[in-house]
MIMAR-873883 format. One record per atom (N, C-alpha, C, O): x, y, z; residue in one letter. Coordinates in steps of 0.02 Angstrom, whole numbers, plus 50000, padded with zeros to 5 digits. Example, Ala and Ser with C-alpha at 12.3 -4.5 7.8 and 13.67 -1.06 7.14 Angstrom:
REM MIMAR-873883
506604971650390a/506154977550390a/506604983550390a/507124983450423a/506424988850354s/506844994750357s/506455000250394s/506705005750402s/
***
This chain:
REM MIMAR-873883
494625110254038x/494085106154014x/493945100754067x/494405098354100x/493335098954074x/493125093954123x/492955087454088x/492655087454034x/493145081854120x/492965075254096x/492665071354154x/492875072154211x/492185067054138x/491885062854189x/492135055754181x/492185053254125x/492275052454236x/492495045454235x/491905041254212x/491335042354233x/492045036354169x/491535031654146x/491615025054183x/492115024054219x/491145020554175x/491175014054208x/491505008654165x/491545002854186x/491735010354105x/491985005454057x/492625001954082x/492694995854072x/493075005554113x/493715002654135x/493885005154205x/494315009554213x/493555002454256x/493645005054324x/494355004254352x/494575008554390x/494694998854335x/495384997954360x/495845003354333x/496245006254369x/495785004754268x/496195009854236x/496025016654267x/496485020454284x/495385018254273x/495185024654302x/495455025554372x/495715030854388x/495405020454413x/495645020754481x/496405021954484x/496645025954524x/496765018554441x/497495019354440x/497695026354418x/498125029554448x/497375028854364x/497525035654341x/497365040654396x/497775045054411x/496785040154426x/496585044854479x/497065044754538x/497185049854569x/497325038854554x/497785038254611x/498445041854600x/498805043354648x/498615043354538x/499255046454522x/499185053854504x/499685057054484x/498585056654510x/498495063754494x/498775068154548x/498785066154606x/498995074054533x/498995077154467x/499585074554424x/500105072654449x/499465074554359x/499985072654310x/500105078654266x/499645081254234x/500735080854263x/500935086354218x/501395083354165x/501845079554180x/501275085254102x/501675082554047x/501645087353988x/501275092353989x/502035085853937x/502025089553874x/501595085853824x/501665079753816x/501155089453791x/500685086453743x/501025084853677x/501485088353656x/500785079653646x/500955077953577x/500305077453539x/499795075353567x/500315079353475x/499725078953433x/499815073253383x/500365072153358x/499265069653369x/499245064553317x/498565065253284x/498075062353307x/498535069053230x/497885070853201x/497495074853253x/497755079553282x/496875072853264x/496465076253314x/496425072153378x/495895070553404x/497025070553401x/497125067153465x/497715070553500x/498225072153468x/497645071553564x/498195073753607x/498385067753649x/497955064153674x/499035066653657x/499255061453703x/499855064053741x/500225068453718x/499955061253801x/500515063353842x/500725057653889x/500305053753912x/501365057353903x/501655052153946x/501415052954017x/501285058554041x/501355047254051x/501135047154121x/501545042054160x/501885037954130x/501515042354227x/501825037154267x/501375030954275x/501565026154309x/500795030954243x/500325025454247x/500615019354211x/500905020054157x/500545013554241x/500765007254210x/500195002254218x/500174998454266x/499745002154169x/499154997854172x/499144993154112x/499424994654059x/498824987554121x/498724982754067x/498094984554028x/497714988854049x/497984981153972x/497364982153935x/496774979953977x/496804974954012x/496234983953974x/495614982454009x/495034984453963x/494924990453952x/494674979653937x/494134981053890x/494384985853835x/494034990553816x/494984984553812x/495324989053764x/495014988753695x/494734983553674x/495064994353659x/494794994753591x/495145000253552x/495475004553582x/495085000153486x/495375005453444x/494845010453421x/495005016253409x/494235008353414x/493685012753394x/493445016553455x/493215013553504x/493485023253453x/493285027453509x/492835033053484x/492775034153423x/492525036553530x/492085042053513x/492455048653524x/492935049053562x/492205053853490x/492455060553503x/492325062153577x/491775060953603x/492835064753610x/492785066253681x/493035060753727x/493055061653787x/493225054953698x/493485049553740x/494165051353769x/494585054353736x/494255049553832x/494895050153866x/495105043053882x/494735039253914x/495705041153859x/495915034253864x/496635033653886x/497025038353881x/496805027653910x/497495025953927x/497755021253873x/497415016453854x/498355022753847x/498675018753794x/499245014753826x/499785017553837x/499135008253840x/499645004353875x/500335004153843x/500835004853879x/500405003253776x/501085002853748x/501505009153760x/502115008753766x/501185014953762x/501545021253771x/501505024053841x/501785029353855x/501145020653886x/501015023153954x/500775030453951x/501035034753986x/500295031553907x/500065038353893x/499305038953901x/498935034053893x/499095045053916x/498385046653915x/498245050053848x/498645054253826x/497695048253816x/497495050953751x/496825054353757x/496375051853791x/496745060053724x/496105063453721x/495935064153647x/496305067153608x/495365061253628x/495165061053557x/494625066353544x/494125066653579x/494745070453492x/494265075753476x/494115076053402x/493825081053379x/494305071053364x/494165070653292x/494565065053261x/494855060953297x/494595064753195x/494945059253162x/495695059353174x/495995064753181x/495985053553175x/496715052653181x/496975050153114x/496585048653069x/497635049753105x/497905047353041x/497665040453020x/497695038752960x/497435036253067x/497195029553048x/496435029153043x/496165023753030x/496085034653053x/495355034753046x/495165033752972x/495525035852927x/494605030452962x/494345029552894x/493765034152880x/493515034352823x/493555037952928x/493015042752920x/493135048552968x/493705050652978x/492595051152996x/492655056953040x/492745054953113x/492895059153155x/492645048553129x/492705046253198x/493445045053216x/493835042953173x/493625046353278x/494305044953299x/494445037453300x/493995033353310x/495075035753291x/495295028753296x/495995028953326x/496425032653304x/496095024753377x/496745024553411x/497245020553368x/497055016553326x/497885021853380x/498425018253344x/498405010853361x/498555006653318x/498245009253423x/498155002353446x/497685002653506x/497445008053524x/497554997053536x/497064996653590x/497185001653646x/497755002553669x/496645004953667x/496655009553723x/496105007653773x/495605004553754x/496195009653835x/495695008753888x/495335015353898x/495605019853930x/494735015953872x/494345022153882x/494115022353955x/493805017553979x/494265027853990x/494075028254060x/493695034654078x/493455035354134x/493635039254030x/493275045554044x/493005048453979x/493195046253924x/492565053253986x/492255056653929x/492255064153942x/492045066353996x/492495068053894x/492495075353900x/491775077853904x/491345075553867x/491665082453950x/491005085753957x/491025092053914x/491455096353924x/490555092653868x/490525098553826x/490885097453760x/490975091853737x/491085102953730x/491375102953663x/492125101553665x/492515105853685x/492315095553644x/493025093653647x/493435096853591x/494045095853589x/493125100553546x/493505103853492x/493985109153519x/494425111453483x/493895111253582x/494365116053612x/495075113253613x/495555117153616x/495145106753610x/495815103753610x/496195104953545x/496795103653541x/495845107453494x/496185109053431x/496705114553441x/497165115253400x/496635118453494x/497115123753509x/497775121253539x/498265124953539x/497775115153564x/498375112353595x/498875110453540x/498695107353490x/499505112153551x/500045110753504x/500565106253536x/500595105753598x/500975103053495x/501535099053521x/501935103153569x/502115108853555x/502085100353626x/502505103753676x/502125107853727x/502415109753778x/501485109153716x/501095112853766x/501045108653830x/500995102553828x/501065112153887x/501015108553951x/500285106753964x/499835110853955x/500185100653987x/499525097954004x/499535096054077x/500025093254101x/499005097554113x/498935095254182x/498275091454188x/497745094154172x/498325085354210x/497745081154223x/497655081054298x/498095078654334x/497075083554322x/496965084054394x/496235083254411x/495805083354367x/496095082454475x/495405082154498x/495195088954525x/495615093054543x/494545089954529x/494275096154558x/493815094454614x/493535098954645x/
***
């Protein structure tokens, strides 16, 4: 799946990009995938309310999160992060393909 970098959090995006490729094991939390990274960034324009297709960095867990539907803390159909995240990219196309990812599946975050 392809994601485009957004302008919302340029410091976070730059740091994540500088450490690519990142390979990790996926974890699921509702309709969110997250995985550990070597990224160590502070909050930057952080928020908990995100859109479907948002790709974000979660500072407390040093993890990248991909949101494709409601999470356990959502109050409706929109995704909601467990705590503040730095959104730095947006999935291009239908992010529902991430529903096929299961706990433990290998994820690779890379540039093309």
